[in-house]
C-alpha positions in Angstrom: -5.4 -8.7 -14.7 -2.9 -9.1 -11.9 -0.1 -11.3 -13.3 3.1 -12.7 -12.0 5.7 -10.7 -14.1 7.9 -13.8 -14.3 5.2 -16.0 -16.0 4.5 -15.9 -19.8 1.3 -14.1 -20.9 -0.8 -15.2 -23.8 -1.2 -11.9 -25.7 -3.9 -13.4 -27.9 -6.2 -13.7 -24.8 -5.5 -10.1 -23.7 -6.8 -6.7 -24.6 -3.8 -4.3 -24.8 -4.0 -0.7 -23.8 -1.0 1.6 -24.0 -0.7 4.5 -21.7 1.9 7.2 -22.4 2.6 9.4 -19.4 5.2 11.8 -17.9 6.3 11.4 -14.3 6.1 14.4 -12.0 9.6 14.8 -10.5 8.7 17.5 -8.0 8.0 15.2 -5.0 5.4 15.9 -2.3 4.4 19.3 -1.1 3.1 20.0 2.5 -0.4 21.2 3.3 -0.2 23.3 6.4 -2.9 24.4 8.9 -2.4 27.5 10.9 -3.3 27.2 14.6 -2.4 30.3 16.5 1.4 30.4 16.7 1.8 26.9 15.3 2.2 25.7 11.8 0.8 22.2 11.5 1.8 19.9 8.6 -1.5 18.2 8.1 -0.9 16.4 4.9 1.5 15.6 2.1 0.4 16.3 -1.5 1.5 14.6 -4.7 0.6 15.4 -8.3 0.3 12.0 -10.1 1.8 10.1 -11.8 4.8 10.8 -9.5 8.4 9.6 -10.0 8.5 8.5 -6.4 5.9 5.8 -7.0 7.2 4.6 -10.3 7.4 0.8 -10.3 5.7 0.5 -6.8 2.7 -1.3 -8.2 4.7 -4.2 -9.7 6.8 -4.6 -6.6 3.8 -5.4 -4.4 3.1 -9.2 -4.2 0.0 -10.7 -2.6 -1.5 -14.2 -2.5 -4.9 -13.2 -3.5 -6.0 -10.9 -6.3 -6.0 -7.8 -4.1 -4.7 -5.4 -6.6 -7.1 -6.4 -9.4 -10.1 -6.3 -7.0 -9.2 -2.7 -6.0 -8.9 -1.6 -9.6 -12.3 -3.2 -10.4 -13.8 -1.4 -7.4 -12.8 2.0 -8.6 -13.9 1.3 -12.1 -17.3 0.3 -10.8 -17.6 3.5 -8.8 -17.0 5.5 -12.0 -19.5 3.4 -14.0 -22.2 3.8 -11.4 -21.6 7.6 -11.3 -21.6 7.8 -15.2 -24.9 5.9 -15.4 -26.5 8.1 -12.7 -27.3 5.1 -10.5 -29.6 6.4 -7.7 -27.3 6.4 -4.6 -30.4 6.4 -2.3 -31.3 2.9 -3.7 -27.8 1.5 -4.1 -25.1 3.1 -1.9 -21.4 3.3 -2.3 -19.2 5.6 -0.3 -15.9 5.6 -2.2 -14.1 4.4 0.9 -11.6 1.6 1.0 -10.2 0.2 4.2 -7.0 -1.9 4.2 -6.3 -3.6 7.5 -3.8 -6.0 8.9 -0.5 -6.2 10.8 2.3 -3.6 10.3 4.7 -4.0 7.5 2.4 -5.7 5.0 2.4 -2.9 2.4 -1.0 -1.3 3.1 0.1 2.3 2.7 2.3 1.4 -0.3 -0.6 -0.3 -1.9 -2.8 2.8 -1.5 -0.1 5.0 -3.1 0.5 2.5 -5.9 -3.3 2.2 -6.6 -3.6 6.0 -6.9 -0.6 6.1 -9.3 -2.0 3.2 -11.4 -5.4 4.7 -11.7 -4.0 8.2 -12.5 -2.2 6.5 -15.5 -5.1 4.2 -16.6 -7.6 7.0 -16.5 -5.4 9.6 -18.1 -7.8 9.9 -21.1 -10.5 11.0 -18.6 -8.6 13.0 -16.0 -5.6 15.1 -17.0 -3.7 14.2 -13.8 -4.2 12.7 -10.3 -3.9 14.3 -6.9 -2.9 12.3 -3.8 -3.4 13.8 -0.4 -1.9 11.8 2.5 -3.5 13.1 5.7 -1.3 13.1 8.8 -4.0 11.9 11.2 -2.0 12.6 14.4 -1.4 16.2 13.4 -5.1 16.9 13.4 -5.3 16.3 17.1 -4.6 19.7 18.5 -2.9 20.0 21.9 -6.0 22.1 22.5 -8.2 19.1 21.9 -11.3 21.1 21.4 -9.8 22.6 18.2 -9.4 19.2 16.6 -12.9 19.2 15.0 -12.2 22.5 13.4 -8.8 21.3 12.1 -10.5 18.3 10.5 -13.0 20.6 8.8 -10.3 22.9 7.6 -8.3 20.1 6.2 -11.2 18.8 4.2 -12.0 22.2 2.9 -8.6 22.2 1.2 -9.4 18.8 -0.2 -12.7 20.1 -1.5 -10.9 22.8 -3.5 -8.9 20.0 -5.3 -12.1 18.0 -6.0 -13.7 21.0 -7.6 -11.2 20.7 -10.4 -13.0 18.1 -12.6 -9.8 17.4 -14.6 -8.3 15.8 -11.5 -8.8 12.4 -10.0 -8.4 12.9 -6.3 -7.2 10.3 -3.8 -7.4 11.0 -0.1 -5.2 8.7 2.0 -5.8 8.4 5.7 -3.1 6.3 7.2 -3.7 4.6 10.6 -7.3 5.8 10.5 -7.9 4.4 14.0 -6.2 7.5 15.4 -8.9 9.6 14.0 -11.9 7.4 14.7 -11.2 5.9 18.2 -13.9 8.0 19.9 -15.7 5.2 21.6 -12.5 4.2 23.4 -11.9 7.8 24.5 -15.4 7.9 25.9 -14.9 4.7 27.9 -11.6 6.1 29.3 -13.3 9.3 30.2 -10.8 11.5 28.4 -12.6 14.5 26.8 -15.4 12.3 25.5 -17.4 15.1 23.9 -14.3 16.4 22.0 -13.4 12.9 20.8 -16.9 12.4 19.4 -16.6 15.9 17.8 -13.5 14.8 15.9 -15.1 11.6 14.7 -18.3 13.4 13.7 -16.2 16.0 11.7 -14.4 13.2 9.8 -17.6 11.3 9.0 -19.5 14.5 8.0 -16.7 15.4 5.6 -16.5 11.9 4.1 -20.3 12.0 3.5 -19.9 15.4 1.7 -17.0 14.5 -0.6 -18.4 11.1 -1.5 -21.0 12.9 -3.7 -18.3 13.8 -6.2 -17.4 11.2 -8.9 -13.7 12.1 -9.0 -12.6 11.2 -5.5 -11.6 8.0 -3.7 -10.9 7.7 0.0 -8.2 5.2 0.9 -7.6 4.3 4.6 -5.4 1.9 6.4 -5.4 0.5 9.9 -3.1 -1.8 12.0 -5.6 -2.1 14.8 -9.0 -2.6 13.2 -10.9 -3.3 16.5 -10.2 0.3 17.6 -11.8 1.9 14.6 -15.2 3.6 15.2 -18.0 1.3 14.0 -19.6 4.1 12.1 -16.5 4.6 10.0 -16.2 0.8 9.3 -19.8 0.8 8.1 -18.9 3.5 5.5 -16.1 1.5 4.0 -17.2 -0.3 0.8 -14.3 -2.6 0.8 -12.7 -3.9 4.0 -9.6 -5.9 2.7 -7.3 -7.8 5.1 -3.6 -7.6 4.1 -1.7 -10.3 5.9 1.9 -11.5 5.9 2.9 -13.2 2.6 2.8 -16.9 2.1 5.8 -19.0 1.1 4.6 -18.7 -2.6 4.4 -14.9 -2.4 7.8 -14.7 -0.5 9.3 -16.8 -3.4 8.1 -14.2 -5.9 9.4 -11.3 -3.7 12.8 -12.9 -3.4 12.8 -13.7 -7.2 12.2 -10.1 -8.1 15.1 -9.0 -5.7 17.5 -11.5 -7.3 16.5 -10.3 -10.8 17.3 -6.8 -9.7 20.7 -7.7 -8.2 21.6 -9.7 -11.4 20.6 -6.7 -13.5 22.9 -4.5 -11.5 25.6 -7.2 -11.6 26.0 -7.5 -7.9 25.0 -11.1 -8.4 27.3 -12.3 -11.3 27.2 -14.1 -13.6 23.5 -14.1 -14.4 21.7 -17.4 -14.0 18.2 -18.3 -15.0 15.9 -19.2 -12.0 12.7 -21.2 -12.4 9.4 -19.8 -11.2 7.2 -21.8 -8.8 4.9 -22.7 -11.6 7.9 -24.2 -13.6 9.0 -26.1 -10.5 5.5 -27.5 -10.1 5.6 -28.6 -13.8 8.7 -30.8 -13.1 7.4 -32.0 -9.8 10.0 -30.2 -7.8 12.6 -32.6 -9.2 16.2 -31.6 -8.4 18.6 -31.3 -11.3 21.3 -28.9 -12.4 18.6 -26.5 -13.8 16.3 -26.5 -10.8 18.8 -26.8 -7.9 19.1 -23.1 -7.2 15.4 -22.4 -7.5 14.6 -25.3 -5.1 17.0 -23.7 -2.6 15.2 -20.4 -3.0 11.9 -22.2 -2.4 13.3 -23.7 0.8 14.5 -20.3 2.0 11.0 -18.9 1.2 9.3 -21.5 3.3 11.5 -20.8 6.4 10.8 -17.0 5.9 7.1 -17.4 6.5 6.0 -15.0 9.3 8.2 -12.1 8.2 6.4 -9.0 6.8 6.9 -7.7 3.3 8.8 -4.8 4.7 11.4 -7.0 6.3 11.6 -9.4 3.3 12.5 -6.5 1.0 15.4 -5.5 3.4 16.8 -9.0 3.7 18.8 -9.1 0.4 20.5 -5.8 1.5 21.3 -7.3 5.0 22.5 -10.6 3.5 25.1 -8.6 1.4 26.0 -6.3 4.2 26.5 -9.0 6.9 27.8 -12.0 5.0 29.2 -10.9 1.6 30.7 -7.4 1.7 32.1 -7.7 -1.9 31.3 -5.9 -5.1 30.1 -9.1 -6.8 28.9 -12.6 -5.6 27.7 -15.7 -7.3 24.1 -16.6 -7.0 25.0 -19.7 -4.9 26.9 -17.5 -2.5 24.1 -15.0 -2.3 21.5 -17.6 -1.5 23.6 -18.9 1.3 23.9 -15.4 2.7 20.2 -14.9 2.3 19.5 -18.0 4.3 21.8 -16.9 7.1 20.1 -13.4 7.1 16.7 -15.1 7.5 17.9 -17.2 10.4 19.4 -14.0 12.0 16.1 -12.2 11.6 14.2 -14.8 13.6 17.0 -15.0 16.3 16.7 -11.2 16.7 12.9 -11.4 16.9 13.2 -14.0 19.7 15.6 -11.9 21.7 13.4 -8.8 21.3 10.3 -10.7 22.5 12.2 -11.8 25.6 12.3 -8.1 26.7 8.6 -7.6 26.2 
């Protein structure tokens, strides 16, 4: 169930499950690959649940039920494995591909999903492992070595998978950098080596997908450049686009709640959700006035990425407030100006391109 945290939940219609967990405070470690005199950082490695990702899941807001669909996908892969479904008759590769423009939260969603599942499945797996592969590092300056580096990287991952107490997530960010072999061939740049790298990746994915305790999460900003053989292996190909005005409203609302909790916005005032505004027909009164203003700011923010939207409350304060506390009316005025400035800057930047 993927709920808006600001809307009431009917507990009588829900099944409650309590998960008690301890966050790992150590942060990521680096996985290195030795290549002659070089020491290549090929991946970052977290033990889950990690303090770094605490609260990340709830901070991600989407218009469609993306989060719940991804949770359902992983639970189905476990069910099919538990029931020994014949993978020659019904195939699933344990590969998820999130694609869309930069700044829409694809990588954050992958990390949040890994954290969420490590907690939800703690009765089955003692801990989670998240390996974020640095795709660019696997391309050796001696390009013919890249296939060997890919194989070496996945050998390290195989060692983690062999621990059946661990649920392992392999995150390949900007996967197009690993799988753009066809483009390399057309350009005539080391075609045989480019294909060797792709073949190494595909071979390793085919090997580790046999294990029930691994999920491969991939992201791409440029889907058309991904090798078609890799796209075919992805069970889920989910587009993650810029948020709508409704999603932006929810993002801003969560930011305002945080600033009121920290007493940067003071005194605290109750804001209505979009659902509550709809129930009163968006009628303006003393109770709804500020929420309607926030709705207007949300509409004119359409086109901005989630990454930018999360920065705007900070920029609004830094540029237009510069005081320890501010009323919510003053903050919304500053936020509106910050949105206008963001579009002005975008227009100026595009003039140079």
